[in-house]
C-alpha positions, 0 to 999 in steps of 0.5 A: 463528535463529528458526522459518522460515515459508513462503508460504501458511502461516497467520501465527501472530503479528502482528508484523514479519517478515524476508522472505528471497527465494531470489535476486532481492533482499536480505532486508527487513522487513514487518508482517504480521497473524496469521490471514492466509496468508504472502504470495507474492512477485510475482517469485519466487512461493512461493520466499520464507520469513519469520522473526518479528523482533518480535511484537506483541499486538493487542487491537483493530486498525484500518488506515487506508490513506488519509486524504483531507485537508480542502480549504481555501477557497483550494484550492476557489477555485483549483480552481473557477478552473482548471475555469472556465479549462479550460471556456472553453478548450474552448469556444474550441476548439469554436468554432475547429473549427466 
């Protein structure tokens, strides 16, 4: 059984941790980075414990949360056409309302 850590303590080593909630869900795994506090649970607050399953050593680390895909020419044309149709429909609605 490894050492258990609690919410608010500082994460001693980056790695994959097992998260044990008191009541509302089964244990699951999360990746956590050292020097940050162990997080709380949105539902059970501080009634969470963590156990290191697989530690990692990180010399340099970067997180990319999202990568916006490149838009192709055909996608640009389709978007422009959709905007033109929407603008034309808006003008028709304005004329009918007058």
